C-alpha positions in Angstrom: 59.6 -200.4 45.3 58.7 -204.0 43.6 56.1 -206.4 42.9 55.5 -209.5 45.0 56.6 -212.4 42.9 55.0 -215.7 42.6 57.0 -219.1 42.4 59.0 -219.8 39.2 57.4 -221.6 36.3 58.8 -224.5 34.4 60.9 -222.2 32.7 62.1 -220.3 35.8 60.1 -217.2 35.0 58.1 -215.8 37.9 54.3 -214.5 37.5 52.8 -211.5 39.2 49.8 -209.2 39.1 49.4 -205.8 39.5 46.1 -204.0 40.7 44.5 -202.3 38.0 40.7 -201.6 37.1 38.8 -203.4 35.7 41.5 -206.5 35.9 44.8 -207.0 37.3 47.4 -207.1 34.7 49.3 -210.6 34.3 53.0 -210.1 34.2 56.1 -212.1 34.0 59.3 -211.3 35.2 62.9 -212.9 34.2 66.2 -212.5 34.8 69.4 -213.9 34.0 70.1 -215.6 37.6 69.7 -219.2 37.9 66.3 -220.3 38.4 67.2 -222.1 41.8 68.6 -218.8 43.2 64.8 -218.0 43.1 63.1 -221.0 44.2 62.6 -219.9 47.9 58.9 -219.7 49.4 59.1 -216.0 49.3 61.5 -214.8 46.2 63.6 -212.1 47.3 62.7 -208.4 45.4 63.7 -208.7 41.8 65.9 -206.2 40.4 64.4 -203.7 38.4 63.9 -204.8 34.8 66.2 -203.2 32.2 63.3 -203.6 29.6 59.2 -203.6 30.0 57.9 -205.3 27.5 54.2 -206.0 25.8 52.9 -208.2 22.8 50.9 -207.5 19.7 47.0 -206.6 19.4 46.3 -210.3 19.2 49.1 -211.6 21.0 49.7 -213.3 24.7 52.3 -213.8 27.0 52.5 -217.4 25.7 52.6 -216.3 22.0 55.5 -217.9 20.2 57.4 -214.4 19.5 56.9 -213.3 23.0 58.2 -216.5 24.7 61.3 -216.7 22.2 62.3 -212.9 23.0 61.9 -213.2 26.8 64.2 -216.3 26.5 66.7 -214.6 24.8 66.8 -211.1 26.8 66.7 -212.6 30.1 69.7 -214.4 29.5 71.5 -211.0 29.3 69.0 -208.6 31.2 66.3 -208.9 33.6 62.6 -208.2 31.9 59.1 -207.8 32.8 56.4 -208.3 30.1 53.1 -207.8 30.6 49.3 -209.0 29.4 47.4 -206.3 27.4 44.3 -206.2 25.6 43.5 -204.8 22.0 42.7 -201.0 23.0 45.5 -199.0 22.3 44.8 -196.4 24.6 44.3 -198.8 27.3 47.7 -200.5 26.7 49.4 -197.0 27.1 48.0 -196.5 30.4 48.8 -200.3 31.4 52.5 -199.6 30.5 52.2 -196.4 33.0 50.9 -198.8 35.9 53.5 -201.5 35.0 56.6 -199.1 35.2 55.4 -197.6 38.7 55.8 -201.0 40.3 59.5 -200.6 40.0 62.3 -198.0 40.5 64.6 -196.7 37.7 62.9 -197.9 34.5 64.3 -196.2 31.4 63.4 -198.7 28.5 60.3 -199.5 27.0 59.3 -201.6 24.4 56.7 -204.2 22.3 56.3 -205.8 19.1 53.6 -205.0 16.7 50.7 -202.8 18.5 52.5 -203.3 21.8 55.5 -201.0 20.0 53.0 -198.4 19.5 51.5 -198.2 22.9 55.4 -198.4 24.2 56.1 -195.0 22.2 53.3 -193.4 23.2 54.2 -194.2 27.1 57.3 -192.9 27.3 58.1 -190.2 29.5 61.0 -187.6 30.2 62.3 -190.6 32.3 62.3 -193.1 29.2 66.0 -193.0 27.6 65.4 -196.2 25.3 63.0 -197.8 23.2 62.8 -201.5 21.6 60.3 -201.8 18.7 60.1 -204.9 17.2 57.8 -205.2 13.9 56.7 -201.8 14.4 53.6 -201.3 12.2 54.4 -198.3 10.0 51.8 -198.6 7.6 48.4 -200.1 6.5 46.7 -199.9 3.2 45.3 -196.4 4.4 47.5 -194.6 6.7 51.0 -194.2 7.7 51.8 -194.1 11.6 55.0 -192.3 11.3 54.0 -189.0 13.5 54.6 -190.8 17.0 58.2 -191.5 15.9 58.9 -188.1 14.4 57.8 -186.6 17.9 60.4 -188.8 20.0 62.4 -186.5 21.7 66.4 -186.4 20.6 67.5 -187.9 24.1 65.8 -191.0 23.5 67.7 -193.9 21.6 65.4 -196.2 19.6 66.2 -199.6 18.3 64.0 -200.9 15.2 63.8 -205.0 14.9 61.9 -205.6 11.4 61.5 -208.8 9.3 62.3 -207.9 5.5 59.0 -209.9 4.6 57.0 -207.8 7.3 54.0 -206.6 5.1 53.6 -203.8 7.7 56.6 -202.2 7.6 58.5 -201.5 4.4 62.0 -201.2 4.8 62.5 -198.6 2.3 59.4 -196.5 4.1 61.0 -197.1 7.5 64.4 -195.9 6.2 62.8 -192.7 5.3 61.3 -192.0 8.5 64.6 -192.8 10.5 66.2 -190.1 8.6 63.4 -187.5 9.4 63.5 -188.9 13.0 65.4 -186.4 15.6 66.8 -189.2 18.1 69.3 -191.6 17.3 67.7 -194.9 15.9 69.4 -198.4 15.0 67.7 -201.2 13.0 67.8 -205.0 13.0 66.7 -206.6 9.8 65.8 -210.2 10.1 66.0 -211.6 6.7 63.2 -213.7 5.3 61.0 -213.0 8.5 57.4 -211.9 8.3 55.9 -209.7 10.8 55.2 -212.4 13.5 59.0 -213.2 13.0 58.3 -216.4 11.2 60.8 -217.6 8.8 60.9 -220.8 6.9 61.9 -223.7 7.7 59.6 -223.5 10.7 62.5 -224.9 12.7 64.4 -221.5 12.5 61.5 -219.3 14.2 62.6 -220.2 17.7 66.5 -219.8 17.5 65.6 -216.5 15.5 63.2 -215.4 18.2 65.8 -216.0 20.8 68.7 -214.4 19.1 66.7 -211.2 18.7 65.9 -210.9 22.4 69.7 -211.6 23.2 70.8 -208.7 20.5 68.3 -206.1 21.7 69.7 -207.0 25.3 73.2 -206.4 24.3 72.3 -203.4 22.4 70.9 -201.8 25.5 74.3 -202.4 27.2 76.4 -201.0 24.5 74.5 -199.0 21.9 76.6 -196.2 20.7 78.8 -195.3 17.4 78.2 -194.5 14.2 77.6 -198.4 13.2 73.8 -198.6 13.7 72.6 -201.4 11.3 72.5 -205.2 11.4 71.1 -208.4 9.8 70.2 -211.5 11.4 69.7 -214.4 9.1 68.7 -218.1 9.7 71.4 -220.2 7.7 69.0 -223.8 7.8 71.8 -226.0 6.0 74.0 -225.3 9.2 71.1 -225.1 11.5 72.1 -222.1 13.0 71.5 -217.8 13.2 74.1 -215.6 11.2 74.4 -212.3 13.0 76.4 -209.5 10.5 77.6 -207.3 13.3 76.7 -203.5 13.1 77.8 -201.8 10.2 77.0 -198.1 8.6 74.1 -197.5 6.8 76.2 -195.8 3.7 78.3 -199.3 3.2 77.3 -201.1 0.2 78.7 -204.3 1.8 78.2 -205.8 5.3 81.5 -205.2 7.3 82.7 -208.4 9.1 81.3 -208.5 12.1 83.2 -208.9 15.5 82.6 -212.3 17.4 80.0 -211.9 20.4 80.7 -212.4 23.6 79.3 -215.7 25.5 76.4 -216.8 25.8 75.1 -214.7 22.5 77.7 -216.7 20.2 76.4 -220.0 21.3 74.7 -221.2 18.3 74.9 -217.5 16.6 78.1 -217.5 14.2 79.1 -213.9 13.0 80.3 -213.7 9.3 84.0 -213.8 9.1 84.2 -212.8 5.6 83.0 -209.7 3.7 80.1 -210.1 1.3 80.6 -209.3 -2.3 78.6 -206.3 -3.5 75.6 -207.4 -4.7 74.8 -206.7 -8.8 71.5 -205.7 -7.9 69.5 -204.4 -4.6 66.7 -206.5 -3.2 63.3 -205.6 -3.7 61.8 -204.4 -0.8 58.6 -203.1 -1.7 56.1 -206.0 -1.7 56.0 -207.7 1.8 54.5 -211.4 1.8 51.6 -211.3 4.0 52.0 -213.5 7.2 49.2 -216.1 6.3 50.2 -219.5 6.1 50.0 -220.9 2.7 48.0 -223.8 1.7 49.8 -227.0 1.7 50.6 -228.7 -1.7 51.8 -232.1 -0.6 50.3 -234.7 -3.1 48.0 -236.8 -1.8 49.2 -240.6 -1.1 47.8 -243.7 -2.6 47.4 -247.0 -1.2 50.3 -249.7 -1.9 49.8 -251.7 -4.9 46.9 -249.6 -6.4 47.4 -247.3 -9.5 45.7 -243.8 -10.0 
């Protein structure tokens, strides 16, 4: 069972719609095959996606965070991403409709509210969950109960920015310690809830790298090393991946070199970091709002202030 795909768009991705009331569900399917292999007037039936993913409450399929993630993930594995509304219960039902279009889909995921929906939509067939920018808390509530209810047969990957105002990393670690299932965490240094970093030019490569790392995790997750850091090194214009290390480690273990194409543009640390003199504070995440520009106004040539 598989949906009928439309012709590829400019990125080589295929759009399709799933019947649903009151409106069809708009979806994008992307896989690692060259676009030329799927340019036929009637593309062949797609390979079942390794992941079905959805955006946050105010996002769309064209949101930068989603577009970057799709590009990175689909360079390794096939993925289907669907457009939903801002109603959490409705998004959960949409997951069911999208999953039913394929055979053997065992991994669900999303970012922000979409991550909450993925957890709630999981069934006995679900083996993996990918939770990007999971909104663990607001000023009034902590959304940890659905995480604590995940069965021990499911493997969960969290991807969070250390400047995410909706997911304090200390709180997340305490929740992970209580969860019955196995969990992994990728921390994106200096990233906010939308996975934006500064300067802006680092946001796209960071987002694509996250997609690549998630796909690789799906292929080989296991063992006791379940923590990892991603950093944008602006001076060298590249993404740095720490490699997986154990939570108890005080320093980041030298990471192994990643297999192509993941290591293209992404360098893994080859030297262990020195032990920090003080732990970085994570209790006060920066807000996602853009700061007002403070650039001084230019004066006309030849005139004095």
